[in-house]
Structures are given as structure tokens and as C-alpha cells.
C-alpha positions in Angstrom: -0.2 -169.0 188.5 -1.1 -172.4 187.0 0.6 -173.5 183.8 -2.0 -174.9 181.5 -1.0 -176.8 178.3 -3.2 -175.8 175.3 -5.5 -178.6 174.3 -3.9 -178.9 170.9 -0.5 -179.6 172.5 -1.7 -182.2 175.0 -0.6 -185.8 174.4 -3.8 -187.3 175.9 -7.3 -185.9 176.4 -10.1 -186.7 178.7 -13.5 -187.5 177.1 -14.6 -184.0 177.9 -11.5 -182.4 176.4 -11.8 -184.6 173.3 -15.5 -183.8 172.8 -14.7 -180.1 173.0 -11.7 -180.5 170.7 -13.4 -182.6 168.0 -17.1 -181.6 168.3 -18.0 -185.3 168.8 -20.2 -186.2 171.7 -18.9 -187.8 174.8 -21.1 -190.8 174.4 -19.9 -191.4 170.9 -16.3 -191.1 171.9 -16.9 -193.5 174.8 -18.5 -196.0 172.4 -15.6 -195.7 169.9 -12.9 -196.1 172.6 -14.7 -199.1 174.2 -13.8 -201.1 171.1 -11.0 -203.6 171.9 -9.3 -202.7 168.6 -9.3 -199.0 169.4 -5.7 -197.7 169.0 -6.3 -194.2 170.5 -7.4 -195.1 174.0 -5.0 -195.3 177.0 -6.3 -196.7 180.2 -4.8 -195.4 183.5 -6.5 -197.7 185.9 -10.2 -197.0 185.2 -9.5 -193.6 183.8 -9.9 -193.3 180.0 -7.6 -191.0 178.1 -7.6 -190.5 174.4 -4.3 -190.1 172.5 -4.9 -186.9 170.6 -2.7 -187.5 167.6 -4.1 -191.0 167.0 -7.6 -189.8 167.5 -7.0 -187.1 164.9 -5.5 -189.7 162.5 -8.6 -191.9 163.1 -10.9 -189.1 162.3 -8.9 -188.0 159.2 -9.4 -191.4 157.7 -13.0 -192.0 158.8 -15.8 -191.6 156.3 -18.5 -191.8 159.1 -18.6 -192.6 162.8 
């Protein structure tokens, strides 16, 4: 039996998980996280992970994306 952490409890999310969680498209999330001032992206080599809580905070304060 595989233990899966619910998406709302994960510290970091893949683009696919973040898109499912937020309803924002993968391409838009990729564009947002490509910005050098993005504070919710974590690079593990070439793998992009999005910090869930910081992404939520960014979205809570955003008027539009």
C-alpha cells in the first residue's frame, strides 16, 4: 500500500499538481515561475517544483495573472 500525501498538505507541487490544485493552466504557471523574482519556485536540478503555501499567498494577493 502506497502512502500518498494529500495535495493540500504537500510542501511542493509539480506543475501538473499545481494546475489541478489552482485551476491555472500549466503554461501560465510555467510563465509565472520562469520570472527570476518568483518566490514560489524551487529548482531541483532541472525539475521545477512550486512551493504550495507561497503560491497560495501569491494568488491571494494577485488582482490578475
